[in-house]
C-alpha positions as CSV (number, residue, x, y, z in Angstrom):
1,M,232.0,90.1,56.3
2,A,229.6,93.0,56.3
3,A,227.2,91.0,58.5
4,T,229.8,90.6,61.2
5,V,231.0,94.2,61.3
6,V,229.1,96.8,63.3
7,R,228.2,100.1,61.8
8,Y,231.2,102.3,62.6
9,L,231.8,106.0,63.3
10,R,234.3,108.0,61.4
11,S,235.9,110.8,63.3
12,V,235.7,114.2,61.7
13,G,238.7,115.5,63.5
14,S,240.5,115.7,66.9
15,P,239.3,118.7,68.8
16,T,241.5,119.6,71.8
17,S,239.1,121.4,74.1
18,A,235.5,121.0,75.4
19,S,234.4,124.0,73.3
20,A,235.1,122.0,70.2
21,Q,233.1,119.0,71.3
22,R,230.4,117.8,69.0
23,E,227.4,115.8,70.0
24,P,228.5,112.1,70.1
25,E,226.8,109.6,67.9
26,S,225.8,106.2,69.2
27,V,227.1,102.9,68.0
28,D,225.2,99.7,67.4
29,A,225.8,97.4,70.3
30,L,225.6,94.0,68.7
31,P,222.7,91.8,69.9
32,R,223.6,88.7,71.9
33,P,223.1,85.7,69.7
34,D,224.5,82.3,70.3
35,L,228.1,83.0,71.2
36,R,229.7,79.8,70.0
37,A,232.6,80.3,67.7
38,V,232.6,76.6,66.4
39,G,229.9,74.5,64.9
40,E,227.9,72.1,66.9
41,D,229.7,69.2,65.1
42,E,233.1,70.6,65.9
43,R,235.1,70.0,69.0
44,A,237.1,73.0,70.5
45,P,240.8,72.3,70.3
46,V,241.3,73.3,74.0
47,S,239.1,73.5,77.0
48,P,238.0,76.9,78.5
49,A,239.9,76.0,81.7
50,E,243.1,75.2,79.8
51,F,242.7,78.4,77.7
52,R,242.4,80.6,80.8
53,T,245.3,78.8,82.6
54,V,247.7,79.2,79.7
55,L,246.7,82.8,78.8
56,G,246.9,83.7,82.5
57,N,250.7,83.6,82.1
58,F,250.5,86.8,80.0
59,A,250.8,89.8,82.4
60,S,248.8,92.8,81.4
61,G,248.0,96.3,82.6
62,V,244.6,97.1,84.1
63,T,242.2,99.9,83.0
64,V,238.8,101.2,83.8
65,I,236.7,102.2,80.7
66,T,234.2,104.9,81.4
67,A,231.5,106.7,79.4
68,P,229.2,109.6,80.3
69,P,225.5,109.0,81.3
70,G,223.0,108.8,78.5
71,K,219.5,110.2,78.7
72,D,217.4,108.6,81.5
73,E,220.3,106.4,82.6
74,G,221.0,108.1,85.9
75,G,224.8,108.0,86.0
76,P,227.9,107.2,84.0
77,A,229.0,103.8,82.8
78,G,232.2,101.9,83.5
79,F,233.9,98.6,83.7
80,A,237.3,97.1,84.6
81,C,239.2,96.0,81.5
82,Q,242.6,94.4,81.0
83,S,242.3,93.8,77.3
84,F,243.4,97.3,76.3
85,A,246.2,98.1,73.8
86,S,247.5,100.9,71.6
87,L,246.7,100.2,67.9
88,S,247.9,102.9,65.6
89,L,250.0,106.0,65.8
90,D,248.7,107.7,62.7
91,P,245.8,108.1,63.1
92,P,246.0,107.7,66.9
93,L,243.9,104.6,67.7
94,V,243.5,102.4,70.7
95,T,241.5,99.2,71.2
96,F,239.8,97.2,73.9
97,M,237.8,94.0,74.0
98,V,234.5,93.5,75.9
99,A,232.3,90.5,76.3
100,R,229.2,90.4,74.1
101,T,227.2,89.6,77.3
102,S,228.4,92.8,79.0
103,T,225.5,94.9,80.3
104,T,227.8,98.0,80.4
105,W,228.9,97.9,76.8
106,P,225.5,98.9,75.3
107,R,225.6,102.1,77.4
108,I,229.1,102.9,76.1
109,A,227.9,102.2,72.6
110,R,225.0,104.5,73.0
111,A,227.3,107.3,74.2
112,G,229.7,106.8,71.3
113,V,232.6,107.9,73.4
114,F,234.8,106.5,76.2
115,C,237.8,107.3,78.4
116,V,240.5,104.8,79.2
117,N,241.7,105.2,82.8
118,I,245.0,103.4,83.3
119,L,245.3,102.2,86.9
120,G,248.3,102.5,89.2
121,A,249.8,99.9,91.5
122,E,247.8,101.1,94.5
123,Q,244.4,101.1,92.8
124,G,243.5,97.4,93.0
125,E,240.4,98.1,95.1
126,L,239.3,100.7,92.6
127,C,239.6,98.0,89.9
128,R,237.6,95.5,92.0
129,S,234.7,98.1,92.5
130,F,234.4,98.4,88.7
131,A,234.6,94.6,88.1
132,V,231.3,93.9,89.9
133,S,228.0,93.7,88.2
134,G,224.8,95.4,89.3
135,A,226.3,97.7,91.9
136,D,226.8,101.5,91.8
137,K,230.4,101.3,90.5
138,F,230.9,105.1,90.9
139,A,229.9,105.3,94.6
140,G,232.6,107.2,96.5
141,V,234.7,107.5,93.3
142,T,235.8,111.0,92.5
143,H,236.1,112.0,88.9
144,T,236.0,114.9,86.5
145,P,234.8,115.1,82.8
146,A,237.4,114.3,80.2
147,P,238.1,117.4,78.2
148,V,236.5,116.4,74.9
149,T,234.0,113.7,75.4
150,G,232.9,114.4,79.0
151,S,233.6,110.7,80.0
152,P,234.6,110.2,83.6
153,Q,238.3,110.8,84.2
154,L,239.0,109.1,87.5
155,D,241.1,111.0,90.0
156,A,244.7,110.0,90.7
157,V,245.1,107.6,87.8
158,P,248.6,107.7,86.2
159,A,247.2,108.3,82.7
160,W,244.0,108.7,80.8
161,I,242.9,108.6,77.1
162,D,239.8,110.3,75.8
163,C,238.3,108.6,72.7
164,R,235.4,108.5,70.3
165,I,234.3,105.1,69.0
166,Q,235.5,104.6,65.5
167,A,234.7,100.9,64.8
168,V,233.4,97.8,66.5
169,H,234.1,94.2,65.2
170,T,233.1,90.8,66.4
171,G,235.7,88.4,67.8
172,G,234.1,85.2,68.9
173,D,232.3,85.8,72.2
174,H,233.8,89.3,72.5
175,L,233.6,92.6,70.6
176,I,236.7,94.5,69.4
177,V,236.2,98.2,70.0
178,V,238.5,100.7,68.2
179,G,238.7,104.2,69.6
180,R,240.0,107.4,67.9
181,V,242.0,109.4,70.5
182,V,240.9,113.0,70.9
183,A,242.8,113.9,74.1
184,M,245.1,112.3,76.6
185,G,247.3,113.0,79.6
186,A,249.7,111.4,82.1
187,A,251.0,112.2,85.5
188,G,254.3,110.5,84.7
189,E,254.6,109.1,88.2
190,G,254.0,105.8,90.0
191,E,254.0,102.1,89.0
192,P,251.3,100.4,86.9
193,L,248.8,97.9,88.3
194,L,249.5,94.5,86.7
195,F,247.3,91.4,86.4
196,H,248.9,88.0,86.2
197,K,247.5,84.5,86.9
198,G,244.3,85.9,88.4
199,R,246.1,88.2,90.8
200,F,247.1,91.8,90.9
201,G,250.9,92.5,91.0
202,R,253.4,95.3,90.6
203,L,256.8,95.7,89.0
204,A,259.7,94.4,91.1
205,D,263.2,95.9,91.1
């Protein structure tokens, strides 16, 4: 098992202000080997198309995961992510999944920290801007540094969660990232942005 688990970071505490910030450590971003989860002589039980169709029935919230810029990287990193969830209350942990082929993940791994920006019902276009590859995702997007890690906290999001990376595990063609919460906040207003069957949606009365 040790060969499949990335070297992880242990949090040394939960500072509540920028003055208590420590220099983040980087995390190993796993290399991109063959991503098959079954042997060449095995047949997958379901097709990728069927998998996506069936799992598309599960509605989820939508987030943007951000990280501060590293040395010589020019700007911050970020990507749209629907595979986010709370994991533990004590200690406070959250998790998200990212494709092992992601070009943004290595930058977040090097930063060692991230901020989860939970999007509201009117922020579909903001999500789309962070879902593209190769573009300047932060062009025209206003943000401020999260209080502990300095990761971009996007303006007008209903809630945000500031984290340090605690562990990274492999899960087939994705990585399972565990973050230790060091600060958080919520406006307490507005409806969430939902994703269902390949489309954005919102809560109905």
